[in-house]
C-alpha positions in Angstrom: 18.8 -56.9 2.2 15.5 -55.4 3.6 15.8 -52.0 5.3 13.6 -49.1 5.5 16.2 -46.2 5.1 16.1 -44.3 1.8 18.0 -41.9 -0.1 18.3 -38.3 1.2 19.8 -35.9 -1.4 23.3 -34.9 -0.4 25.4 -31.8 -1.6 28.7 -33.0 0.2 31.7 -32.4 -2.0 34.8 -34.3 -2.2 37.1 -33.1 0.7 40.7 -32.4 0.0 43.3 -33.9 2.3 44.9 -31.4 4.7 48.4 -31.1 6.1 48.3 -29.0 9.1 51.6 -29.9 10.7 49.8 -30.4 14.1 48.9 -26.7 14.5 45.3 -27.2 14.4 42.8 -30.0 14.9 41.8 -31.9 11.8 38.7 -30.5 10.1 36.2 -33.3 9.5 34.1 -32.4 6.5 32.3 -35.7 6.2 33.1 -36.6 2.7 35.2 -39.7 1.8 38.7 -39.5 0.4 40.6 -41.3 -2.2 42.6 -44.3 -1.1 43.7 -45.8 -4.3 43.3 -45.6 -8.1 43.7 -47.6 -11.2 43.0 -47.6 -15.0 40.9 -50.4 -16.3 42.8 -51.6 -19.5 39.4 -52.9 -20.9 37.9 -49.5 -21.2 40.5 -46.9 -20.4 38.4 -45.5 -17.5 39.9 -44.4 -14.3 38.6 -45.9 -11.1 39.1 -44.7 -7.5 38.7 -46.6 -4.2 37.1 -44.2 -1.6 37.4 -44.4 2.2 34.5 -45.9 4.2 31.1 -44.0 3.8 27.5 -44.5 3.1 26.2 -44.7 -0.4 25.0 -41.2 -0.9 28.4 -39.6 0.4 30.2 -42.0 -1.9 28.1 -40.9 -4.9 28.5 -37.2 -4.0 32.2 -37.6 -3.9 32.1 -39.4 -7.4 30.2 -36.5 -9.0 32.6 -34.0 -7.5 35.4 -36.0 -9.1 33.7 -35.8 -12.5 32.2 -39.3 -12.5 29.8 -41.7 -10.7 29.9 -44.8 -8.6 31.1 -47.6 -11.0 28.8 -48.8 -13.6 29.2 -52.6 -14.0 28.6 -53.8 -17.7 29.9 -57.4 -17.6 31.1 -60.2 -15.5 34.7 -59.3 -16.6 34.2 -55.7 -15.2 32.7 -57.1 -12.0 35.6 -59.3 -11.6 38.1 -56.6 -12.3 36.6 -54.4 -9.6 36.1 -57.0 -6.9 39.5 -58.6 -7.4 41.3 -55.2 -7.1 39.5 -53.8 -4.2 36.9 -56.3 -3.0 39.1 -58.8 -1.3 38.5 -57.4 2.2 36.1 -54.6 1.3 32.3 -54.3 0.6 32.1 -52.2 -2.5 29.3 -49.6 -3.3 28.4 -49.4 -7.0 26.3 -47.0 -8.9 23.1 -49.2 -9.0 20.1 -47.9 -7.0 16.3 -47.8 -6.9 15.1 -44.1 -6.9 11.4 -45.2 -6.7 9.6 -44.9 -3.5 7.1 -47.7 -2.2 7.9 -50.3 -5.0 8.1 -53.1 -2.4 10.6 -55.8 -2.5 9.6 -58.0 -5.5 9.8 -57.8 -9.3 8.8 -54.2 -9.7 11.6 -53.2 -7.1 14.1 -55.1 -9.1 13.0 -53.5 -12.3 13.3 -50.0 -10.9 17.1 -50.1 -10.3 19.0 -47.7 -12.6 22.8 -46.7 -13.0 23.7 -43.3 -11.6 25.8 -42.7 -14.7 22.6 -42.8 -16.8 24.0 -45.8 -18.8 21.7 -48.7 -19.8 23.2 -52.2 -19.0 21.4 -55.4 -19.0 24.1 -57.1 -16.9 23.4 -57.9 -13.2 25.0 -60.2 -10.6 22.5 -60.3 -7.7 22.8 -62.9 -4.9 19.9 -65.4 -5.3 16.8 -63.8 -3.7 18.1 -60.2 -4.1 17.1 -57.4 -4.3 14.4 -57.5 -1.6 13.4 -54.1 -0.7 16.4 -51.7 -0.1 17.7 -49.1 -2.5 21.6 -49.2 -2.6 23.7 -51.9 -4.2 27.1 -53.2 -3.0 29.4 -56.1 -4.0 30.1 -58.8 -1.4 33.7 -59.0 -0.5 35.6 -61.9 -1.9 36.0 -63.2 1.7 32.3 -63.8 2.0 32.1 -67.5 1.1 29.2 -68.5 -1.3 28.4 -64.8 -2.2 31.9 -63.4 -3.2 31.5 -60.7 -5.8 27.8 -60.9 -6.0 25.3 -58.0 -5.4 23.1 -57.2 -2.5 20.9 -54.2 -1.7 21.0 -52.6 1.6 20.2 -49.2 3.3 22.2 -46.0 3.2 24.8 -47.2 5.8 28.6 -47.3 6.4 28.8 -50.7 8.0 27.0 -54.0 7.4 25.7 -56.7 9.9 27.7 -59.6 11.0 31.3 -60.4 9.7 30.9 -58.3 6.4 33.6 -55.7 6.0 32.8 -51.9 5.9 31.5 -50.3 2.7 33.8 -48.4 0.3 32.7 -46.6 -2.9 34.5 -47.3 -6.2 34.3 -44.2 -8.5 34.5 -44.5 -12.3 35.6 -41.6 -14.4 35.6 -41.8 -18.1 37.7 -39.8 -20.5 37.6 -36.1 -20.2 38.7 -32.8 -21.9 41.8 -31.5 -20.1 41.1 -28.6 -17.9 42.3 -27.1 -14.6 41.0 -28.1 -11.2 39.1 -25.9 -8.7 38.8 -25.7 -5.1 37.5 -23.5 -2.3 39.3 -22.4 0.9 38.1 -23.2 4.4 39.2 -21.0 7.3 39.6 -21.7 11.0 38.4 -19.0 13.4 38.0 -16.7 10.4 41.7 -16.1 10.4 43.8 -19.2 9.1 43.4 -21.3 5.9 43.3 -24.8 7.3 41.9 -26.9 4.5 40.3 -26.9 0.9 37.5 -28.6 -0.8 38.0 -29.7 -4.4 35.0 -28.6 -6.5 36.4 -29.9 -9.8 39.4 -32.4 -9.8 40.4 -31.2 -13.4 41.8 -33.6 -15.9 45.0 -34.3 -17.9 47.5 -33.6 -15.3 50.9 -35.3 -15.6 52.7 -33.4 -12.9 51.3 -31.8 -9.7 50.1 -28.3 -10.6 51.1 -25.2 -8.8 48.7 -23.8 -6.3 48.3 -20.1 -5.2 46.2 -18.7 -2.5 45.2 -15.0 -3.1 42.9 -12.5 -1.5 40.5 -12.9 1.5 42.2 -10.0 3.4 45.1 -12.1 4.7 48.4 -13.5 3.6 51.0 -16.2 3.8 48.9 -19.3 3.1 50.5 -21.8 0.8 49.4 -25.2 -0.7 50.5 -28.0 -2.9 48.4 -30.4 -5.0 48.4 -34.3 -5.2 47.5 -35.9 -8.4 46.5 -39.5 -9.3 45.7 -40.8 -12.8 45.5 -37.2 -14.3 43.3 -35.5 -11.7 43.9 -33.5 -8.5 42.8 -35.7 -5.6 44.0 -33.4 -2.8 45.0 -29.8 -1.9 47.6 -29.9 1.0 47.8 -26.7 3.2 51.6 -26.2 3.8 51.2 -23.0 5.7 48.1 -21.5 7.0 48.9 -17.9 6.8 46.8 -15.4 8.9 44.6 -12.4 8.9 42.0 -13.7 6.5 38.6 -12.2 7.1 37.0 -14.2 4.2 37.8 -17.3 2.3 40.6 -16.6 -0.2 40.7 -17.7 -3.8 42.6 -20.9 -4.6 44.1 -20.9 -8.1 45.3 -24.3 -9.4 47.3 -24.3 -12.7 46.0 -26.0 -15.7 47.5 -29.2 -17.0 50.2 -29.0 -19.8 49.1 -27.2 -22.9 50.7 -25.6 -25.9 50.7 -21.9 -25.6 48.7 -20.0 -28.1 48.0 -16.4 -29.0 44.6 -15.1 -30.2 44.1 -11.6 -31.8 40.8 -10.1 -31.8 40.1 -6.8 -33.5 37.0 -5.1 -32.4 37.3 -1.7 -34.2 39.2 -0.1 -37.2 40.4 3.4 -37.9 39.9 4.4 -41.5 42.0 7.2 -42.9 40.7 8.8 -46.2 42.8 10.8 -48.5 40.4 13.0 -50.4 40.0 15.8 -52.9 38.4 18.9 -51.2 34.9 19.6 -52.6 34.3 16.3 -54.2 31.5 13.9 -53.3 32.4 10.4 -51.9 30.8 7.3 -50.6 32.6 5.0 -48.1 31.8 1.3 -48.3 32.8 -1.8 -46.4 33.0 -5.5 -46.8 33.7 -8.7 -44.9 34.6 -10.7 -47.8 35.9 -8.2 -50.6 33.0 -9.4 -52.7 29.8 -7.8 -51.2 30.2 -4.2 -50.5 27.7 -2.0 -48.5 27.6 1.8 -47.9 28.8 3.1 -44.6 26.8 6.2 -44.0 25.5 8.4 -46.8 27.3 10.4 -49.7 29.5 13.2 -48.3 31.5 16.1 -49.6 35.2 16.3 -48.6 35.9 19.3 -46.5 39.5 18.3 -45.8 42.2 16.4 -47.7 42.4 13.8 -44.8 39.4 12.5 -42.9 39.5 9.9 -40.1 36.7 7.7 -38.9 36.7 4.8 -36.5 34.2 1.9 -36.8 33.1 -1.2 -35.0 33.8 -4.2 -37.2 30.8 -6.0 -36.0 28.6 -3.0 -37.5 30.6 -2.8 -40.7 33.4 -5.1 -41.9 37.2 -5.3 -42.0 37.7 -4.1 -45.6 36.9 -0.5 -46.8 37.0 1.4 -50.2 36.1 4.9 -51.2 33.9 5.7 -54.2 33.8 9.1 -55.9 30.1 10.1 -56.5 28.6 12.6 -58.9 
């Protein structure tokens, strides 16, 4: 539907849920939170239903979770999303028009793109749409005549008339398992009261351990909540005290097989030589090609010890007697 409001860049991150036990007022960070999640069996991607928000905050939350607002590639995918979460919700999807001043006609329709960067020819516009706004939502299934179809609207949280509030649906594809990260938020520069997830990680099968360290204070503790393999909330259990700056939040990695890596940067070479005889020390990285290490020298001791950086020589050494 036609509306003049346009996209304003947002840097809001996905806010973690906070358990304060009533000690402090809740901290409102402005970002939507996760209400539900599911894996689409057709593509193996994980989808998350967000709390009510405008389109830009929903997309910012999706990016912070490692994805984007959902890309809809077929009628089957459209129906899967709408039947799961669109019964009584209007659903933001990742289709938007980034072009300013393109009107409300054919060019406007042609300028819509998916925030994921994917190219999909499928659309499900309500007849007569889009007509001038920049953000796409699915009609709730309780909207007779338009159920599951798409409409363009402004960057709003609620719609006119009887339409239900807007909720983003996030789509996250397969990812490489890695640990989540988060930043701490202080109250009155003293207590840790909440945390903002900056990377939800991937590959978790159990809630990871969370440690809060540094910041000049002590005593703060937290737990993590996971859903479909990612961290969706950091819950502050005890706020601690005495913090003068934000402490570091350490979130354990998902399960992995422990490994050991050995890196040798230097080697000590002991040479047993005959005093008064000329020698040339050579090195090689493959036991085939040999190069001199320094110049020919005359032994002044039966034992001579040298230390070399392997990246400047090689791992293997030999001594050559010279005339």
